[in-house]
mmCIF entry with sequence, helices, sheets and N, C-alpha, C, O atoms, coordinates in Angstrom:
data_MODEL
# 
_entry.id   MODEL 
# 
_entity.id                         1 
_entity.type                       polymer 
_entity.pdbx_number_of_molecules   1 
# 
_entity_poly.entity_id                      1 
_entity_poly.type                           'polypeptide(L)' 
_entity_poly.nstd_linkage                   no 
_entity_poly.nstd_monomer                   no 
_entity_poly.pdbx_seq_one_letter_code       MVTAPFALMAVAVGASAHADHERRKATENITELSGNLHGDKRGEAPYPRSTSG 
_entity_poly.pdbx_seq_one_letter_code_can   MVTAPFALMAVAVGASAHADHERRKATENITELSGNLHGDKRGEAPYPRSTSG 
_entity_poly.pdbx_strand_id                 A 
# 
loop_
_entity_poly_seq.entity_id 
_entity_poly_seq.num 
_entity_poly_seq.mon_id 
_entity_poly_seq.hetero 
1 1  MET n 
1 2  VAL n 
1 3  THR n 
1 4  ALA n 
1 5  PRO n 
1 6  PHE n 
1 7  ALA n 
1 8  LEU n 
1 9  MET n 
1 10 ALA n 
1 11 VAL n 
1 12 ALA n 
1 13 VAL n 
1 14 GLY n 
1 15 ALA n 
1 16 SER n 
1 17 ALA n 
1 18 HIS n 
1 19 ALA n 
1 20 ASP n 
1 21 HIS n 
1 22 GLU n 
1 23 ARG n 
1 24 ARG n 
1 25 LYS n 
1 26 ALA n 
1 27 THR n 
1 28 GLU n 
1 29 ASN n 
1 30 ILE n 
1 31 THR n 
1 32 GLU n 
1 33 LEU n 
1 34 SER n 
1 35 GLY n 
1 36 ASN n 
1 37 LEU n 
1 38 HIS n 
1 39 GLY n 
1 40 ASP n 
1 41 LYS n 
1 42 ARG n 
1 43 GLY n 
1 44 GLU n 
1 45 ALA n 
1 46 PRO n 
1 47 TYR n 
1 48 PRO n 
1 49 ARG n 
1 50 SER n 
1 51 THR n 
1 52 SER n 
1 53 GLY n 
# 
_struct_asym.id          A 
_struct_asym.entity_id   1 
# 
_struct_conf.conf_type_id            HELX_P 
_struct_conf.id                      HELX_P1 
_struct_conf.pdbx_PDB_helix_id       AA1 
_struct_conf.beg_label_comp_id       THR 
_struct_conf.beg_label_asym_id       A 
_struct_conf.beg_label_seq_id        3 
_struct_conf.pdbx_beg_PDB_ins_code   ? 
_struct_conf.end_label_comp_id       LYS 
_struct_conf.end_label_asym_id       A 
_struct_conf.end_label_seq_id        41 
_struct_conf.pdbx_end_PDB_ins_code   ? 
_struct_conf.beg_auth_comp_id        THR 
_struct_conf.beg_auth_asym_id        A 
_struct_conf.beg_auth_seq_id         3 
_struct_conf.end_auth_comp_id        LYS 
_struct_conf.end_auth_asym_id        A 
_struct_conf.end_auth_seq_id         41 
_struct_conf.pdbx_PDB_helix_class    1 
_struct_conf.details                 ? 
_struct_conf.pdbx_PDB_helix_length   39 
# 
_struct_conf_type.id          HELX_P 
_struct_conf_type.criteria    ? 
_struct_conf_type.reference   ? 
# 
loop_
_atom_site.group_PDB 
_atom_site.id 
_atom_site.type_symbol 
_atom_site.label_atom_id 
_atom_site.label_alt_id 
_atom_site.label_comp_id 
_atom_site.label_asym_id 
_atom_site.label_entity_id 
_atom_site.label_seq_id 
_atom_site.pdbx_PDB_ins_code 
_atom_site.Cartn_x 
_atom_site.Cartn_y 
_atom_site.Cartn_z 
_atom_site.occupancy 
_atom_site.B_iso_or_equiv 
_atom_site.pdbx_formal_charge 
_atom_site.auth_seq_id 
_atom_site.auth_comp_id 
_atom_site.auth_asym_id 
_atom_site.auth_atom_id 
_atom_site.pdbx_PDB_model_num 
ATOM 1   N N  . MET A 1 1  ? 52.252 143.134 192.714 1.00 0.00 ? 1  MET A N  1 
ATOM 2   C CA . MET A 1 1  ? 51.220 142.587 191.862 1.00 0.00 ? 1  MET A CA 1 
ATOM 3   C C  . MET A 1 1  ? 50.297 141.672 192.665 1.00 0.00 ? 1  MET A C  1 
ATOM 4   O O  . MET A 1 1  ? 50.492 140.457 192.704 1.00 0.00 ? 1  MET A O  1 
ATOM 5   N N  . VAL A 1 2  ? 49.326 142.249 193.283 1.00 0.00 ? 2  VAL A N  1 
ATOM 6   C CA . VAL A 1 2  ? 48.372 141.490 194.080 1.00 0.00 ? 2  VAL A CA 1 
ATOM 7   C C  . VAL A 1 2  ? 47.241 140.945 193.213 1.00 0.00 ? 2  VAL A C  1 
ATOM 8   O O  . VAL A 1 2  ? 46.623 139.939 193.561 1.00 0.00 ? 2  VAL A O  1 
ATOM 9   N N  . THR A 1 3  ? 46.971 141.594 192.101 1.00 0.00 ? 3  THR A N  1 
ATOM 10  C CA . THR A 1 3  ? 45.828 141.193 191.276 1.00 0.00 ? 3  THR A CA 1 
ATOM 11  C C  . THR A 1 3  ? 46.062 139.895 190.502 1.00 0.00 ? 3  THR A C  1 
ATOM 12  O O  . THR A 1 3  ? 45.099 139.203 190.174 1.00 0.00 ? 3  THR A O  1 
ATOM 13  N N  . ALA A 1 4  ? 47.295 139.552 190.208 1.00 0.00 ? 4  ALA A N  1 
ATOM 14  C CA . ALA A 1 4  ? 47.579 138.346 189.422 1.00 0.00 ? 4  ALA A CA 1 
ATOM 15  C C  . ALA A 1 4  ? 47.056 137.072 190.089 1.00 0.00 ? 4  ALA A C  1 
ATOM 16  O O  . ALA A 1 4  ? 46.416 136.264 189.416 1.00 0.00 ? 4  ALA A O  1 
ATOM 17  N N  . PRO A 1 5  ? 47.304 136.863 191.391 1.00 0.00 ? 5  PRO A N  1 
ATOM 18  C CA . PRO A 1 5  ? 46.771 135.647 192.018 1.00 0.00 ? 5  PRO A CA 1 
ATOM 19  C C  . PRO A 1 5  ? 45.233 135.596 191.981 1.00 0.00 ? 5  PRO A C  1 
ATOM 20  O O  . PRO A 1 5  ? 44.647 134.529 191.801 1.00 0.00 ? 5  PRO A O  1 
ATOM 21  N N  . PHE A 1 6  ? 44.592 136.754 192.152 1.00 0.00 ? 6  PHE A N  1 
ATOM 22  C CA . PHE A 1 6  ? 43.131 136.781 192.105 1.00 0.00 ? 6  PHE A CA 1 
ATOM 23  C C  . PHE A 1 6  ? 42.612 136.477 190.706 1.00 0.00 ? 6  PHE A C  1 
ATOM 24  O O  . PHE A 1 6  ? 41.593 135.805 190.548 1.00 0.00 ? 6  PHE A O  1 
ATOM 25  N N  . ALA A 1 7  ? 43.307 136.970 189.704 1.00 0.00 ? 7  ALA A N  1 
ATOM 26  C CA . ALA A 1 7  ? 42.899 136.691 188.329 1.00 0.00 ? 7  ALA A CA 1 
ATOM 27  C C  . ALA A 1 7  ? 43.050 135.203 188.021 1.00 0.00 ? 7  ALA A C  1 
ATOM 28  O O  . ALA A 1 7  ? 42.174 134.609 187.394 1.00 0.00 ? 7  ALA A O  1 
ATOM 29  N N  . LEU A 1 8  ? 44.142 134.607 188.453 1.00 0.00 ? 8  LEU A N  1 
ATOM 30  C CA . LEU A 1 8  ? 44.346 133.175 188.238 1.00 0.00 ? 8  LEU A CA 1 
ATOM 31  C C  . LEU A 1 8  ? 43.305 132.349 188.994 1.00 0.00 ? 8  LEU A C  1 
ATOM 32  O O  . LEU A 1 8  ? 42.820 131.336 188.491 1.00 0.00 ? 8  LEU A O  1 
ATOM 33  N N  . MET A 1 9  ? 42.968 132.793 190.207 1.00 0.00 ? 9  MET A N  1 
ATOM 34  C CA . MET A 1 9  ? 41.960 132.086 190.979 1.00 0.00 ? 9  MET A CA 1 
ATOM 35  C C  . MET A 1 9  ? 40.600 132.176 190.281 1.00 0.00 ? 9  MET A C  1 
ATOM 36  O O  . MET A 1 9  ? 39.852 131.198 190.264 1.00 0.00 ? 9  MET A O  1 
ATOM 37  N N  . ALA A 1 10 ? 40.278 133.319 189.714 1.00 0.00 ? 10 ALA A N  1 
ATOM 38  C CA . ALA A 1 10 ? 39.009 133.484 189.008 1.00 0.00 ? 10 ALA A CA 1 
ATOM 39  C C  . ALA A 1 10 ? 38.944 132.568 187.788 1.00 0.00 ? 10 ALA A C  1 
ATOM 40  O O  . ALA A 1 10 ? 37.903 131.972 187.511 1.00 0.00 ? 10 ALA A O  1 
ATOM 41  N N  . VAL A 1 11 ? 40.034 132.458 187.075 1.00 0.00 ? 11 VAL A N  1 
ATOM 42  C CA . VAL A 1 11 ? 40.084 131.560 185.919 1.00 0.00 ? 11 VAL A CA 1 
ATOM 43  C C  . VAL A 1 11 ? 39.907 130.107 186.369 1.00 0.00 ? 11 VAL A C  1 
ATOM 44  O O  . VAL A 1 11 ? 39.184 129.342 185.730 1.00 0.00 ? 11 VAL A O  1 
ATOM 45  N N  . ALA A 1 12 ? 40.557 129.732 187.455 1.00 0.00 ? 12 ALA A N  1 
ATOM 46  C CA . ALA A 1 12 ? 40.447 128.361 187.960 1.00 0.00 ? 12 ALA A CA 1 
ATOM 47  C C  . ALA A 1 12 ? 39.018 128.060 188.414 1.00 0.00 ? 12 ALA A C  1 
ATOM 48  O O  . ALA A 1 12 ? 38.503 126.972 188.152 1.00 0.00 ? 12 ALA A O  1 
ATOM 49  N N  . VAL A 1 13 ? 38.378 129.009 189.089 1.00 0.00 ? 13 VAL A N  1 
ATOM 50  C CA . VAL A 1 13 ? 36.999 128.812 189.538 1.00 0.00 ? 13 VAL A CA 1 
ATOM 51  C C  . VAL A 1 13 ? 36.069 128.679 188.336 1.00 0.00 ? 13 VAL A C  1 
ATOM 52  O O  . VAL A 1 13 ? 35.179 127.828 188.332 1.00 0.00 ? 13 VAL A O  1 
ATOM 53  N N  . GLY A 1 14 ? 36.267 129.507 187.324 1.00 0.00 ? 14 GLY A N  1 
ATOM 54  C CA . GLY A 1 14 ? 35.446 129.425 186.116 1.00 0.00 ? 14 GLY A CA 1 
ATOM 55  C C  . GLY A 1 14 ? 35.624 128.097 185.396 1.00 0.00 ? 14 GLY A C  1 
ATOM 56  O O  . GLY A 1 14 ? 34.650 127.502 184.933 1.00 0.00 ? 14 GLY A O  1 
ATOM 57  N N  . ALA A 1 15 ? 36.843 127.641 185.303 1.00 0.00 ? 15 ALA A N  1 
ATOM 58  C CA . ALA A 1 15 ? 37.110 126.358 184.643 1.00 0.00 ? 15 ALA A CA 1 
ATOM 59  C C  . ALA A 1 15 ? 36.488 125.203 185.429 1.00 0.00 ? 15 ALA A C  1 
ATOM 60  O O  . ALA A 1 15 ? 35.950 124.265 184.840 1.00 0.00 ? 15 ALA A O  1 
ATOM 61  N N  . SER A 1 16 ? 36.561 125.274 186.735 1.00 0.00 ? 16 SER A N  1 
ATOM 62  C CA . SER A 1 16 ? 35.976 124.234 187.572 1.00 0.00 ? 16 SER A CA 1 
ATOM 63  C C  . SER A 1 16 ? 34.458 124.218 187.438 1.00 0.00 ? 16 SER A C  1 
ATOM 64  O O  . SER A 1 16 ? 33.854 123.149 187.352 1.00 0.00 ? 16 SER A O  1 
ATOM 65  N N  . ALA A 1 17 ? 33.842 125.388 187.420 1.00 0.00 ? 17 ALA A N  1 
ATOM 66  C CA . ALA A 1 17 ? 32.389 125.473 187.267 1.00 0.00 ? 17 ALA A CA 1 
ATOM 67  C C  . ALA A 1 17 ? 31.957 124.923 185.907 1.00 0.00 ? 17 ALA A C  1 
ATOM 68  O O  . ALA A 1 17 ? 30.945 124.229 185.805 1.00 0.00 ? 17 ALA A O  1 
ATOM 69  N N  . HIS A 1 18 ? 32.721 125.233 184.875 1.00 0.00 ? 18 HIS A N  1 
ATOM 70  C CA . HIS A 1 18 ? 32.401 124.735 183.534 1.00 0.00 ? 18 HIS A CA 1 
ATOM 71  C C  . HIS A 1 18 ? 32.517 123.210 183.495 1.00 0.00 ? 18 HIS A C  1 
ATOM 72  O O  . HIS A 1 18 ? 31.652 122.534 182.939 1.00 0.00 ? 18 HIS A O  1 
ATOM 73  N N  . ALA A 1 19 ? 33.576 122.677 184.081 1.00 0.00 ? 19 ALA A N  1 
ATOM 74  C CA . ALA A 1 19 ? 33.769 121.226 184.106 1.00 0.00 ? 19 ALA A CA 1 
ATOM 75  C C  . ALA A 1 19 ? 32.639 120.547 184.880 1.00 0.00 ? 19 ALA A C  1 
ATOM 76  O O  . ALA A 1 19 ? 32.161 119.489 184.470 1.00 0.00 ? 19 ALA A O  1 
ATOM 77  N N  . ASP A 1 20 ? 32.211 121.137 185.985 1.00 0.00 ? 20 ASP A N  1 
ATOM 78  C CA . ASP A 1 20 ? 31.114 120.577 186.771 1.00 0.00 ? 20 ASP A CA 1 
ATOM 79  C C  . ASP A 1 20 ? 29.823 120.575 185.968 1.00 0.00 ? 20 ASP A C  1 
ATOM 80  O O  . ASP A 1 20 ? 29.066 119.605 186.014 1.00 0.00 ? 20 ASP A O  1 
ATOM 81  N N  . HIS A 1 21 ? 29.564 121.646 185.237 1.00 0.00 ? 21 HIS A N  1 
ATOM 82  C CA . HIS A 1 21 ? 28.365 121.742 184.404 1.00 0.00 ? 21 HIS A CA 1 
ATOM 83  C C  . HIS A 1 21 ? 28.377 120.661 183.315 1.00 0.00 ? 21 HIS A C  1 
ATOM 84  O O  . HIS A 1 21 ? 27.369 119.995 183.083 1.00 0.00 ? 21 HIS A O  1 
ATOM 85  N N  . GLU A 1 22 ? 29.509 120.498 182.662 1.00 0.00 ? 22 GLU A N  1 
ATOM 86  C CA . GLU A 1 22 ? 29.626 119.487 181.612 1.00 0.00 ? 22 GLU A CA 1 
ATOM 87  C C  . GLU A 1 22 ? 29.463 118.072 182.178 1.00 0.00 ? 22 GLU A C  1 
ATOM 88  O O  . GLU A 1 22 ? 28.859 117.208 181.542 1.00 0.00 ? 22 GLU A O  1 
ATOM 89  N N  . ARG A 1 23 ? 30.003 117.847 183.369 1.00 0.00 ? 23 ARG A N  1 
ATOM 90  C CA . ARG A 1 23 ? 29.891 116.539 184.020 1.00 0.00 ? 23 ARG A CA 1 
ATOM 91  C C  . ARG A 1 23 ? 28.421 116.234 184.338 1.00 0.00 ? 23 ARG A C  1 
ATOM 92  O O  . ARG A 1 23 ? 27.963 115.106 184.156 1.00 0.00 ? 23 ARG A O  1 
ATOM 93  N N  . ARG A 1 24 ? 27.695 117.238 184.809 1.00 0.00 ? 24 ARG A N  1 
ATOM 94  C CA . ARG A 1 24 ? 26.269 117.039 185.101 1.00 0.00 ? 24 ARG A CA 1 
ATOM 95  C C  . ARG A 1 24 ? 25.475 116.745 183.829 1.00 0.00 ? 24 ARG A C  1 
ATOM 96  O O  . ARG A 1 24 ? 24.599 115.880 183.826 1.00 0.00 ? 24 ARG A O  1 
ATOM 97  N N  . LYS A 1 25 ? 25.782 117.465 182.751 1.00 0.00 ? 25 LYS A N  1 
ATOM 98  C CA . LYS A 1 25 ? 25.091 117.209 181.486 1.00 0.00 ? 25 LYS A CA 1 
ATOM 99  C C  . LYS A 1 25 ? 25.361 115.787 181.010 1.00 0.00 ? 25 LYS A C  1 
ATOM 100 O O  . LYS A 1 25 ? 24.449 115.105 180.542 1.00 0.00 ? 25 LYS A O  1 
ATOM 101 N N  . ALA A 1 26 ? 26.602 115.338 181.127 1.00 0.00 ? 26 ALA A N  1 
ATOM 102 C CA . ALA A 1 26 ? 26.964 113.992 180.698 1.00 0.00 ? 26 ALA A CA 1 
ATOM 103 C C  . ALA A 1 26 ? 26.242 112.943 181.538 1.00 0.00 ? 26 ALA A C  1 
ATOM 104 O O  . ALA A 1 26 ? 25.768 111.940 181.004 1.00 0.00 ? 26 ALA A O  1 
ATOM 105 N N  . THR A 1 27 ? 26.156 113.167 182.848 1.00 0.00 ? 27 THR A N  1 
ATOM 106 C CA . THR A 1 27 ? 25.464 112.233 183.728 1.00 0.00 ? 27 THR A CA 1 
ATOM 107 C C  . THR A 1 27 ? 23.985 112.147 183.376 1.00 0.00 ? 27 THR A C  1 
ATOM 108 O O  . THR A 1 27 ? 23.418 111.054 183.348 1.00 0.00 ? 27 THR A O  1 
ATOM 109 N N  . GLU A 1 28 ? 23.355 113.288 183.106 1.00 0.00 ? 28 GLU A N  1 
ATOM 110 C CA . GLU A 1 28 ? 21.942 113.299 182.722 1.00 0.00 ? 28 GLU A CA 1 
ATOM 111 C C  . GLU A 1 28 ? 21.743 112.552 181.396 1.00 0.00 ? 28 GLU A C  1 
ATOM 112 O O  . GLU A 1 28 ? 20.776 111.808 181.232 1.00 0.00 ? 28 GLU A O  1 
ATOM 113 N N  . ASN A 1 29 ? 22.662 112.759 180.466 1.00 0.00 ? 29 ASN A N  1 
ATOM 114 C CA . ASN A 1 29 ? 22.565 112.089 179.166 1.00 0.00 ? 29 ASN A CA 1 
ATOM 115 C C  . ASN A 1 29 ? 22.704 110.579 179.327 1.00 0.00 ? 29 ASN A C  1 
ATOM 116 O O  . ASN A 1 29 ? 21.948 109.818 178.723 1.00 0.00 ? 29 ASN A O  1 
ATOM 117 N N  . ILE A 1 30 ? 23.654 110.150 180.126 1.00 0.00 ? 30 ILE A N  1 
ATOM 118 C CA . ILE A 1 30 ? 23.853 108.719 180.364 1.00 0.00 ? 30 ILE A CA 1 
ATOM 119 C C  . ILE A 1 30 ? 22.623 108.124 181.030 1.00 0.00 ? 30 ILE A C  1 
ATOM 120 O O  . ILE A 1 30 ? 22.192 107.028 180.672 1.00 0.00 ? 30 ILE A O  1 
ATOM 121 N N  . THR A 1 31 ? 22.053 108.839 181.997 1.00 0.00 ? 31 THR A N  1 
ATOM 122 C CA . THR A 1 31 ? 20.854 108.351 182.675 1.00 0.00 ? 31 THR A CA 1 
ATOM 123 C C  . THR A 1 31 ? 19.703 108.195 181.696 1.00 0.00 ? 31 THR A C  1 
ATOM 124 O O  . THR A 1 31 ? 18.983 107.197 181.732 1.00 0.00 ? 31 THR A O  1 
ATOM 125 N N  . GLU A 1 32 ? 19.527 109.170 180.827 1.00 0.00 ? 32 GLU A N  1 
ATOM 126 C CA . GLU A 1 32 ? 18.452 109.105 179.840 1.00 0.00 ? 32 GLU A CA 1 
ATOM 127 C C  . GLU A 1 32 ? 18.671 107.946 178.866 1.00 0.00 ? 32 GLU A C  1 
ATOM 128 O O  . GLU A 1 32 ? 17.744 107.190 178.573 1.00 0.00 ? 32 GLU A O  1 
ATOM 129 N N  . LEU A 1 33 ? 19.892 107.812 178.370 1.00 0.00 ? 33 LEU A N  1 
ATOM 130 C CA . LEU A 1 33 ? 20.180 106.725 177.439 1.00 0.00 ? 33 LEU A CA 1 
ATOM 131 C C  . LEU A 1 33 ? 20.013 105.362 178.099 1.00 0.00 ? 33 LEU A C  1 
ATOM 132 O O  . LEU A 1 33 ? 19.533 104.420 177.468 1.00 0.00 ? 33 LEU A O  1 
ATOM 133 N N  . SER A 1 34 ? 20.401 105.254 179.342 1.00 0.00 ? 34 SER A N  1 
ATOM 134 C CA . SER A 1 34 ? 20.238 104.004 180.075 1.00 0.00 ? 34 SER A CA 1 
ATOM 135 C C  . SER A 1 34 ? 18.759 103.660 180.210 1.00 0.00 ? 34 SER A C  1 
ATOM 136 O O  . SER A 1 34 ? 18.374 102.501 180.054 1.00 0.00 ? 34 SER A O  1 
ATOM 137 N N  . GLY A 1 35 ? 17.936 104.652 180.497 1.00 0.00 ? 35 GLY A N  1 
ATOM 138 C CA . GLY A 1 35 ? 16.497 104.416 180.574 1.00 0.00 ? 35 GLY A CA 1 
ATOM 139 C C  . GLY A 1 35 ? 15.938 103.964 179.247 1.00 0.00 ? 35 GLY A C  1 
ATOM 140 O O  . GLY A 1 35 ? 15.059 103.103 179.201 1.00 0.00 ? 35 GLY A O  1 
ATOM 141 N N  . ASN A 1 36 ? 16.437 104.535 178.165 1.00 0.00 ? 36 ASN A N  1 
ATOM 142 C CA . ASN A 1 36 ? 15.982 104.125 176.838 1.00 0.00 ? 36 ASN A CA 1 
ATOM 143 C C  . ASN A 1 36 ? 16.354 102.672 176.561 1.00 0.00 ? 36 ASN A C  1 
ATOM 144 O O  . ASN A 1 36 ? 15.558 101.931 175.984 1.00 0.00 ? 36 ASN A O  1 
ATOM 145 N N  . LEU A 1 37 ? 17.545 102.258 176.960 1.00 0.00 ? 37 LEU A N  1 
ATOM 146 C CA . LEU A 1 37 ? 17.970 100.874 176.747 1.00 0.00 ? 37 LEU A CA 1 
ATOM 147 C C  . LEU A 1 37 ? 17.115 99.909  177.554 1.00 0.00 ? 37 LEU A C  1 
ATOM 148 O O  . LEU A 1 37 ? 16.733 98.846  177.064 1.00 0.00 ? 37 LEU A O  1 
ATOM 149 N N  . HIS A 1 38 ? 16.816 100.283 178.793 1.00 0.00 ? 38 HIS A N  1 
ATOM 150 C CA . HIS A 1 38 ? 15.976 99.421  179.626 1.00 0.00 ? 38 HIS A CA 1 
ATOM 151 C C  . HIS A 1 38 ? 14.584 99.298  179.021 1.00 0.00 ? 38 HIS A C  1 
ATOM 152 O O  . HIS A 1 38 ? 13.972 98.232  179.081 1.00 0.00 ? 38 HIS A O  1 
ATOM 153 N N  . GLY A 1 39 ? 14.081 100.381 178.438 1.00 0.00 ? 39 GLY A N  1 
ATOM 154 C CA . GLY A 1 39 ? 12.774 100.339 177.785 1.00 0.00 ? 39 GLY A CA 1 
ATOM 155 C C  . GLY A 1 39 ? 12.797 99.395  176.599 1.00 0.00 ? 39 GLY A C  1 
ATOM 156 O O  . GLY A 1 39 ? 11.844 98.648  176.373 1.00 0.00 ? 39 GLY A O  1 
ATOM 157 N N  . ASP A 1 40 ? 13.880 99.428  175.842 1.00 0.00 ? 40 ASP A N  1 
ATOM 158 C CA . ASP A 1 40 ? 14.018 98.521  174.694 1.00 0.00 ? 40 ASP A CA 1 
ATOM 159 C C  . ASP A 1 40 ? 14.010 97.061  175.138 1.00 0.00 ? 40 ASP A C  1 
ATOM 160 O O  . ASP A 1 40 ? 13.379 96.223  174.493 1.00 0.00 ? 40 ASP A O  1 
ATOM 161 N N  . LYS A 1 41 ? 14.691 96.754  176.212 1.00 0.00 ? 41 LYS A N  1 
ATOM 162 C CA . LYS A 1 41 ? 14.784 95.379  176.683 1.00 0.00 ? 41 LYS A CA 1 
ATOM 163 C C  . LYS A 1 41 ? 13.431 94.860  177.159 1.00 0.00 ? 41 LYS A C  1 
ATOM 164 O O  . LYS A 1 41 ? 13.166 93.660  177.090 1.00 0.00 ? 41 LYS A O  1 
ATOM 165 N N  . ARG A 1 42 ? 12.577 95.756  177.639 1.00 0.00 ? 42 ARG A N  1 
ATOM 166 C CA . ARG A 1 42 ? 11.258 95.342  178.112 1.00 0.00 ? 42 ARG A CA 1 
ATOM 167 C C  . ARG A 1 42 ? 10.226 95.357  176.986 1.00 0.00 ? 42 ARG A C  1 
ATOM 168 O O  . ARG A 1 42 ? 9.053  95.064  177.213 1.00 0.00 ? 42 ARG A O  1 
ATOM 169 N N  . GLY A 1 43 ? 10.655 95.692  175.794 1.00 0.00 ? 43 GLY A N  1 
ATOM 170 C CA . GLY A 1 43 ? 9.741  95.729  174.671 1.00 0.00 ? 43 GLY A CA 1 
ATOM 171 C C  . GLY A 1 43 ? 8.924  97.004  174.606 1.00 0.00 ? 43 GLY A C  1 
ATOM 172 O O  . GLY A 1 43 ? 7.916  97.073  173.903 1.00 0.00 ? 43 GLY A O  1 
ATOM 173 N N  . GLU A 1 44 ? 9.363  98.007  175.339 1.00 0.00 ? 44 GLU A N  1 
ATOM 174 C CA . GLU A 1 44 ? 8.654  99.281  175.337 1.00 0.00 ? 44 GLU A CA 1 
ATOM 175 C C  . GLU A 1 44 ? 9.286  100.208 174.312 1.00 0.00 ? 44 GLU A C  1 
ATOM 176 O O  . GLU A 1 44 ? 10.357 99.935  173.771 1.00 0.00 ? 44 GLU A O  1 
ATOM 177 N N  . ALA A 1 45 ? 8.599  101.302 174.061 1.00 0.00 ? 45 ALA A N  1 
ATOM 178 C CA . ALA A 1 45 ? 9.135  102.309 173.145 1.00 0.00 ? 45 ALA A CA 1 
ATOM 179 C C  . ALA A 1 45 ? 10.395 102.904 173.766 1.00 0.00 ? 45 ALA A C  1 
ATOM 180 O O  . ALA A 1 45 ? 10.461 103.086 174.982 1.00 0.00 ? 45 ALA A O  1 
ATOM 181 N N  . PRO A 1 46 ? 11.397 103.211 172.936 1.00 0.00 ? 46 PRO A N  1 
ATOM 182 C CA . PRO A 1 46 ? 12.641 103.757 173.469 1.00 0.00 ? 46 PRO A CA 1 
ATOM 183 C C  . PRO A 1 46 ? 12.497 105.162 174.021 1.00 0.00 ? 46 PRO A C  1 
ATOM 184 O O  . PRO A 1 46 ? 13.316 105.591 174.834 1.00 0.00 ? 46 PRO A O  1 
ATOM 185 N N  . TYR A 1 47 ? 11.475 105.885 173.595 1.00 0.00 ? 47 TYR A N  1 
ATOM 186 C CA . TYR A 1 47 ? 11.250 107.234 174.079 1.00 0.00 ? 47 TYR A CA 1 
ATOM 187 C C  . TYR A 1 47 ? 9.872  107.302 174.700 1.00 0.00 ? 47 TYR A C  1 
ATOM 188 O O  . TYR A 1 47 ? 8.950  106.624 174.248 1.00 0.00 ? 47 TYR A O  1 
ATOM 189 N N  . PRO A 1 48 ? 9.724  108.118 175.735 1.00 0.00 ? 48 PRO A N  1 
ATOM 190 C CA . PRO A 1 48 ? 8.396  108.232 176.358 1.00 0.00 ? 48 PRO A CA 1 
ATOM 191 C C  . PRO A 1 48 ? 7.355  108.708 175.331 1.00 0.00 ? 48 PRO A C  1 
ATOM 192 O O  . PRO A 1 48 ? 7.588  109.653 174.578 1.00 0.00 ? 48 PRO A O  1 
ATOM 193 N N  . ARG A 1 49 ? 6.234  108.043 175.327 1.00 0.00 ? 49 ARG A N  1 
ATOM 194 C CA . ARG A 1 49 ? 5.170  108.426 174.404 1.00 0.00 ? 49 ARG A CA 1 
ATOM 195 C C  . ARG A 1 49 ? 4.358  109.549 175.012 1.00 0.00 ? 49 ARG A C  1 
ATOM 196 O O  . ARG A 1 49 ? 4.143  109.598 176.223 1.00 0.00 ? 49 ARG A O  1 
ATOM 197 N N  . SER A 1 50 ? 3.920  110.432 174.168 1.00 0.00 ? 50 SER A N  1 
ATOM 198 C CA . SER A 1 50 ? 3.104  111.555 174.614 1.00 0.00 ? 50 SER A CA 1 
ATOM 199 C C  . SER A 1 50 ? 1.705  111.049 174.942 1.00 0.00 ? 50 SER A C  1 
ATOM 200 O O  . SER A 1 50 ? 1.120  110.289 174.171 1.00 0.00 ? 50 SER A O  1 
ATOM 201 N N  . THR A 1 51 ? 1.169  111.468 176.085 1.00 0.00 ? 51 THR A N  1 
ATOM 202 C CA . THR A 1 51 ? -0.172 111.059 176.481 1.00 0.00 ? 51 THR A CA 1 
ATOM 203 C C  . THR A 1 51 ? -1.209 112.070 176.021 1.00 0.00 ? 51 THR A C  1 
ATOM 204 O O  . THR A 1 51 ? -2.408 111.804 176.102 1.00 0.00 ? 51 THR A O  1 
ATOM 205 N N  . SER A 1 52 ? -0.769 113.216 175.543 1.00 0.00 ? 52 SER A N  1 
ATOM 206 C CA . SER A 1 52 ? -1.713 114.226 175.075 1.00 0.00 ? 52 SER A CA 1 
ATOM 207 C C  . SER A 1 52 ? -1.926 114.064 173.581 1.00 0.00 ? 52 SER A C  1 
ATOM 208 O O  . SER A 1 52 ? -1.052 113.593 172.853 1.00 0.00 ? 52 SER A O  1 
ATOM 209 N N  . GLY A 1 53 ? -3.094 114.463 173.152 1.00 0.00 ? 53 GLY A N  1 
ATOM 210 C CA . GLY A 1 53 ? -3.255 114.570 171.740 1.00 0.00 ? 53 GLY A CA 1 
ATOM 211 C C  . GLY A 1 53 ? -4.021 113.618 171.020 1.00 0.00 ? 53 GLY A C  1 
ATOM 212 O O  . GLY A 1 53 ? -4.151 113.725 169.800 1.00 0.00 ? 53 GLY A O  1 
# 
């Protein structure tokens, strides 16, 4: 049974890639929320205002 180790390795690689993707999304979310908090402390709008329109 040579295929079993390869199948397990594929599952592990997929799980690792998924975890990395989720970690990046969380980091981006934290960065955005942190920027919003800093904007609040400076008396600015919590979200970037649109310059068009």
